[in-house]
Structures are given as C-alpha cells and as structure tokens.
C-alpha positions in Angstrom: 0.0 0.0 0.0 1.4 3.4 -1.0 1.2 6.3 1.4 -0.7 9.5 0.1 2.5 11.5 -0.2 4.0 8.8 -2.5 0.9 8.9 -4.7 1.2 12.7 -4.8 4.8 12.6 -6.0 3.6 10.7 -9.1 0.4 12.8 -9.6 -0.1 14.5 -12.9 0.5 18.2 -13.5 -3.3 18.8 -13.7 -3.8 17.3 -10.3 -1.1 19.4 -8.7 -2.3 22.6 -10.4 -5.9 21.9 -9.4 -4.9 21.3 -5.8 -2.8 24.5 -5.7 -5.6 26.6 -7.2 -8.0 25.1 -4.7 -5.7 25.8 -1.7 -5.1 29.4 -2.9 -8.9 29.9 -3.3 -9.6 28.6 0.2 -6.9 30.8 1.8 -8.2 33.8 -0.1 -11.7 33.1 1.0 -10.7 32.7 4.6 -8.8 36.0 4.5 -11.8 37.7 2.8 -14.3 36.3 5.4 -12.2 37.3 8.4 -11.3 40.8 7.1 -15.0 41.4 6.2 -16.1 40.3 9.7 -13.5 42.6 11.3 -14.6 45.5 9.0 -18.2 44.9 9.8 -17.6 45.4 13.5 -16.2 48.9 12.8 -19.0 50.1 10.4 -22.2 51.8 11.5 -25.4 49.8 11.2 -26.9 49.6 7.7 -23.6 49.8 5.8 -22.7 46.8 3.7 -19.1 45.7 4.1 -19.2 43.4 1.1 -19.4 46.3 -1.4 -15.8 47.2 -0.8 -14.7 43.5 -1.0 -16.6 42.4 -4.1 -13.4 41.9 -6.2 -12.0 39.5 -3.6 -15.2 37.4 -3.5 -15.2 37.3 -7.3 -11.6 36.3 -7.5 -12.2 33.5 -5.0 -15.1 32.2 -7.0 -13.2 32.3 -10.3 -10.3 30.4 -8.7 -12.6 27.7 -7.5 -14.2 27.4 -10.9 -10.8 27.2 -12.6 -9.7 24.6 -10.1 -12.7 22.5 -10.9 -12.2 22.8 -14.6 -8.5 21.9 -14.4 -9.4 18.9 -12.3 -11.6 17.6 -15.2 -8.5 17.3 -17.3 -6.8 15.0 -14.9 -6.8 11.5 -16.3 -7.4 9.1 -13.4 -5.8 5.7 -13.6 -8.0 2.8 -12.5 -5.3 1.1 -10.6 -6.2 -0.3 -7.2 -3.7 -1.4 -4.6 -4.3 -4.9 -3.4 -3.1 -5.8 0.0 
C-alpha cells in the first residue's frame, strides 16, 4: 500500500495545479471572510461591508471554478492497490 505522499509525487501536473488553485482559493476566501467580519464590527449599522470587497469574492469564485475545470483534465488511472 502506498502512502498518500508517495501517490502525490507521481500525480499529474493537472492534479497538482488543481490542488494548488483550490488551496489558494480557500486561503483567499478565509482572508476575505475574516477581514469582512473585522470590518463589519467597525462600520455603522446599515452599511454593507461586502461592497468594498466584491473583487476578492469574485476572485475566489473564479479560482474555485478554474480549479474545478482543471481537475476535469486529470486522467485518473483505475489502478487499485491490493493488500
């Protein structure tokens, strides 16, 4: 049985690119969410904090979509490890 890190060393370029884009999108979304929450606490009631951050939300969504599309190009091998 191979360990996951050994499988990842032999993974295709599409798999690595998809994983990297997904990780960047998740980190960017966490940053955007936390910074929006902190900004929301400083604004008066009735003001929308998302208006100033719309490009970050759009960038995150685009990165997730690109990650999904790139993952479709990954050709998966139907090789099962038998113990």
